C-alpha positions as CSV (number, residue, x, y, z in Angstrom):
1,M,0.0,0.4,0.1
2,L,0.9,3.4,-0.5
3,K,2.1,5.8,2.5
4,V,1.2,9.3,3.8
5,G,3.4,11.7,1.5
6,E,4.1,9.6,-1.7
7,L,2.5,10.1,-4.9
8,A,-0.3,8.8,-5.6
9,P,-0.7,7.1,-9.5
10,E,-2.6,8.3,-11.9
11,I,-6.0,7.3,-12.4
12,D,-7.6,7.5,-16.0
13,K,-10.2,5.3,-16.5
14,L,-14.2,5.2,-18.0
15,A,-16.4,5.5,-15.0
16,T,-20.2,4.6,-14.0
17,D,-21.5,8.1,-15.4
18,G,-20.2,7.7,-19.1
19,Q,-17.1,10.0,-18.2
20,R,-13.4,9.6,-17.9
21,F,-12.2,10.0,-14.3
22,V,-8.8,11.5,-14.3
23,L,-7.5,11.9,-11.0
24,S,-5.0,14.8,-11.9
25,R,-8.1,17.0,-12.8
26,Q,-10.4,16.7,-9.7
27,G,-8.7,19.8,-7.8
28,G,-10.8,21.0,-4.6
29,L,-9.9,20.1,-1.0
30,C,-9.0,16.4,-1.6
31,T,-10.2,13.2,-3.4
32,V,-11.2,10.4,-1.8
33,V,-10.4,7.2,-3.4
34,F,-11.9,4.0,-1.9
35,F,-11.0,0.4,-3.0
36,F,-13.4,-2.2,-2.2
37,P,-13.4,-6.7,-3.1
38,K,-16.5,-6.6,-4.7
39,A,-19.6,-5.3,-6.4
40,F,-23.2,-6.4,-4.6
41,T,-21.0,-8.1,-1.7
42,P,-22.8,-7.1,2.0
43,G,-19.7,-5.4,3.0
44,C,-19.3,-3.1,0.0
45,T,-22.7,-2.6,-0.1
46,V,-22.8,-1.0,3.4
47,E,-19.4,0.8,2.6
48,T,-20.8,2.1,-0.9
49,R,-24.3,3.1,0.7
50,Q,-22.3,5.2,3.6
51,F,-20.1,7.2,1.2
52,R,-23.1,7.6,-0.6
53,D,-25.4,9.2,2.0
54,N,-22.3,11.6,2.8
55,H,-21.4,12.7,-0.6
56,V,-23.3,16.1,-0.5
57,E,-21.5,17.0,3.1
58,L,-17.9,15.7,1.5
59,A,-18.9,17.6,-1.5
60,L,-19.9,21.0,0.3
61,A,-16.3,20.5,2.0
62,G,-14.5,19.8,-1.1
63,A,-14.2,16.8,-1.7
64,S,-14.6,14.4,-4.3
65,V,-15.1,10.9,-4.3
66,V,-14.8,7.6,-6.4
67,G,-15.1,3.9,-6.0
68,I,-13.4,1.5,-7.4
69,S,-13.6,-2.5,-7.6
70,T,-12.2,-5.0,-9.8
71,D,-15.6,-6.2,-11.3
72,D,-16.2,-5.3,-14.9
73,H,-17.3,-2.0,-16.2
74,R,-21.5,-3.4,-17.0
75,T,-21.6,-5.0,-13.5
76,Q,-20.0,-1.6,-12.1
77,C,-22.3,0.2,-13.5
78,R,-25.4,-2.0,-12.1
79,F,-24.1,-1.5,-8.9
80,A,-23.8,1.9,-8.9
81,E,-27.4,2.4,-10.6
82,S,-29.1,0.0,-8.2
83,H,-28.1,1.7,-5.3
84,N,-28.0,5.6,-6.7
85,V,-24.3,6.1,-6.2
86,P,-23.9,10.1,-7.0
87,F,-20.1,10.0,-7.7
88,P,-18.8,7.9,-10.5
89,M,-17.1,4.6,-10.0
90,I,-14.6,2.5,-11.8
91,A,-14.2,-0.9,-12.9
92,D,-10.5,-2.2,-12.8
93,D,-11.2,-5.3,-14.6
94,D,-7.9,-5.4,-15.5
95,R,-5.9,-4.7,-12.1
96,S,-3.9,-1.6,-13.5
97,V,-5.1,0.9,-10.9
98,C,-5.2,-1.7,-7.8
99,R,-1.5,-3.0,-8.5
100,A,-0.2,0.7,-8.7
101,Y,-1.8,1.5,-5.5
102,G,-0.9,-2.1,-3.9
103,V,-4.2,-3.3,-2.6
104,L,-4.3,-6.1,-5.3
105,W,-5.2,-9.5,-3.4
106,P,-1.8,-11.8,-4.8
107,L,-4.2,-15.0,-4.7
108,I,-7.4,-14.1,-5.3
109,G,-7.3,-11.1,-7.4
110,V,-9.5,-8.6,-6.0
111,A,-8.8,-5.4,-3.8
112,R,-8.3,-4.7,-0.7
113,R,-10.9,-2.4,1.3
114,V,-8.1,0.4,1.6
115,T,-9.1,4.3,1.1
116,Y,-6.5,6.9,0.3
117,V,-7.5,10.7,0.3
118,V,-5.4,12.4,-2.5
119,D,-4.7,15.9,-2.2
120,P,-5.3,18.3,-5.7
121,G,-0.9,17.7,-5.7
122,M,-1.2,14.4,-6.3
123,R,-0.2,13.6,-2.9
124,V,-1.4,10.6,-0.7
125,A,-2.8,12.8,2.8
126,A,-4.1,10.1,4.6
127,V,-4.6,6.2,4.5
128,F,-7.1,3.9,5.9
129,H,-7.3,0.1,6.0
130,H,-10.5,-1.8,7.6
131,E,-11.0,-5.2,6.1
132,L,-13.4,-6.5,7.6
133,Q,-14.9,-3.3,9.4
134,A,-16.3,-1.5,6.4
135,T,-18.4,1.2,8.0
136,K,-14.9,2.5,9.7
137,H,-14.0,3.8,6.2
138,R,-16.5,6.7,5.8
139,D,-16.0,7.5,9.6
140,D,-12.7,7.9,9.3
141,V,-12.9,10.2,5.8
142,L,-15.1,12.0,7.6
143,S,-13.6,13.0,10.5
144,F,-10.0,13.7,8.5
145,I,-12.2,16.0,5.9
146,D,-13.6,17.6,8.5
147,E,-9.7,18.5,10.5
148,R,-8.7,19.2,6.8
149,F,-11.4,21.5,5.9
150,R,-11.1,23.9,9.3
151,A,-7.2,23.8,8.9
152,A,-8.1,25.6,5.3
153,R,-10.5,28.5,6.1
154,P,-9.1,31.1,6.7
155,P,-8.7,32.5,10.2
156,A,-11.7,35.1,11.2
157,V,-10.9,38.3,12.2
158,P,-11.3,39.3,15.9
159,T,-13.3,42.4,16.7
160,A,-11.8,44.3,19.4
161,P,-14.4,44.7,22.2
162,R,-15.6,48.0,23.4
163,S,-14.9,49.2,27.2
164,V,-17.0,50.4,29.5
165,G,-17.3,54.0,29.3
166,A,-15.8,54.2,25.9
167,P,-16.5,57.6,23.5
168,S,-18.8,56.9,20.8
169,L,-17.5,55.8,17.0
170,G,-19.0,59.6,15.9
171,P,-16.4,62.7,16.2
172,P,-16.6,64.8,18.9
173,S,-18.5,68.2,18.8
174,S,-15.2,70.5,18.6
175,V,-13.9,68.8,15.2
176,R,-15.0,71.1,12.3
177,L,-15.9,68.7,9.9
178,P,-14.9,69.3,5.9
179,P,-17.7,70.9,3.8
180,D,-18.4,67.3,1.9
181,V,-18.8,65.5,5.2
182,A,-20.5,68.2,7.3
183,P,-24.4,68.4,7.7
184,Q,-25.9,70.0,4.7
185,P,-29.2,72.0,5.7
186,S,-32.7,70.8,4.4
187,P,-34.1,72.2,1.1
188,A,-36.2,73.9,2.6
189,S,-34.0,75.4,4.8
190,A,-31.7,76.7,1.6
191,L,-33.8,78.9,0.4
192,P,-32.9,82.4,0.2
193,A,-34.9,84.7,2.9
194,A,-37.2,87.1,1.9
195,S,-35.0,90.7,2.7
196,P,-37.9,92.8,4.4
197,S,-36.8,95.6,2.5
198,A,-37.4,94.5,-1.0
199,P,-40.6,95.8,-3.1
200,P,-43.7,93.6,-3.2
201,D,-43.9,92.1,-6.4
202,S,-47.1,94.4,-7.8
203,D,-47.7,97.4,-10.1
204,A,-49.5,98.9,-6.5
205,P,-47.6,102.5,-6.3
206,A,-45.3,103.1,-3.7
207,P,-46.5,105.0,-0.4
208,P,-45.9,108.7,-0.1
209,G,-43.0,109.6,0.8
210,T,-40.9,106.8,-0.7
211,P,-37.7,108.0,-3.0
212,A,-38.4,106.7,-6.5
213,P,-35.5,104.6,-7.5
214,P,-32.9,106.6,-10.2
215,G,-33.8,106.9,-13.3
216,S,-37.3,106.2,-13.3
217,P,-40.1,109.4,-14.3
218,S,-40.9,111.5,-11.2
């Protein structure tokens, strides 16, 4: 089996969704590659269903999932369809991927129950091997992804607490604000006030004793 920190071999095979699954193109937070011995067996069915049930949670964390066994492509497609598997599954019937990842049983020719977590740089980030405890794989993956997701999140910016009796954030009254910041008068108060000495807007004659304006006929 591969060890943590080793370079993960490339995987480029036709998957059950009709697309070619290429490991180096996955990106995201990481890729969960789980190998299982044989489709439709009880342990492999439970393991696959558990990854199915938590697929949305893993996807939200940025982790993609792929399942691999030595079954043929037709059997793998039936297995994925019968359990509504939302992620791609690969039929490694020529055993090339299982050999590259060191999970092939030498005598019986099927894959061991091994799960790898591969980071975007194609390095093995975690290895889980529980041959008889199929449910442990999902649990170990969720714990590892949760830690990795939390570590990848940017730290929260702390907010300085306001001390008791601290002044408000507004400017003190002694500070003169620039014109573009200072409060402006309302439209009504901005109107010019009428001058008391301004002549009324009418054609009525001025009262007696009022001097005529210059240039007007006397």
